C-alpha positions as CSV (number, residue, x, y, z in Angstrom):
1,M,6.8,0.0,14.5
2,R,8.9,-1.4,11.7
3,E,11.9,-3.5,12.4
4,T,14.9,-2.3,10.4
5,R,17.8,-4.6,9.6
6,D,21.2,-3.8,8.2
7,P,21.8,-5.1,4.7
8,E,23.6,-8.4,4.6
9,P,27.3,-8.3,3.8
10,A,28.1,-9.1,0.2
11,E,31.2,-10.3,-1.6
12,A,33.0,-8.1,-4.1
13,P,32.0,-8.9,-7.7
14,A,34.5,-11.1,-9.5
15,N,34.7,-8.8,-12.5
16,C,33.1,-5.8,-14.2
17,P,29.8,-6.6,-16.0
18,T,30.8,-4.4,-18.9
19,C,34.5,-5.0,-19.7
20,R,35.1,-8.1,-17.5
21,S,38.1,-6.5,-15.8
22,R,39.0,-7.8,-12.3
23,D,40.0,-4.3,-11.1
24,V,36.7,-3.5,-9.2
25,V,36.5,-1.2,-6.2
26,T,33.9,0.4,-3.9
27,T,33.9,3.5,-1.7
28,S,31.6,1.9,0.9
29,K,33.1,1.1,4.3
30,V,31.2,-2.1,4.4
31,A,30.3,-3.9,1.2
32,N,26.7,-5.1,1.1
33,A,23.9,-5.6,-1.4
34,D,23.3,-1.8,-1.6
35,S,26.9,-0.9,-2.3
36,Y,27.9,0.6,-5.7
37,W,30.9,-0.7,-7.4
38,R,33.3,1.0,-9.9
39,C,35.5,-0.6,-12.5
40,A,38.9,1.0,-12.4
41,S,39.5,0.0,-16.1
42,C,36.4,1.3,-17.9
43,G,34.8,3.5,-15.2
44,E,31.4,1.6,-15.2
45,V,29.5,2.1,-12.0
46,W,26.8,-0.5,-10.9
47,N,24.9,-1.9,-8.0
48,A,24.8,-5.7,-7.8
49,A,21.1,-5.8,-6.6
50,R,20.0,-3.5,-9.4
51,L,22.0,-5.4,-12.0
52,K,20.2,-8.6,-11.1
53,A,16.9,-6.8,-11.7
54,G,17.7,-6.4,-15.3
55,T,18.2,-3.5,-17.7
56,R,16.4,-2.3,-20.8
57,Y,19.7,-2.1,-22.7
58,R,21.2,-5.5,-23.7
59,R,25.0,-5.0,-23.8
60,D,26.3,-8.5,-23.3
61,S,24.0,-11.0,-25.1
62,P,25.9,-14.1,-26.3
63,F,23.2,-15.0,-28.8
64,Q,22.7,-11.6,-30.4
65,R,23.4,-11.4,-34.1
């Protein structure tokens, strides 16, 4: 039998990864690593755990020419 654990609580992101706005909200009752977040400014939706895994689209590269 597998032991199931609740995801650990997580802090709200400091800002949106797309537009850097600080107006970030979630609809989850308890924020954890599996929560999805929405930027109230640009409408971007993301999950912090999946964001860390990377993306095939590079939007915010400081060294891109």
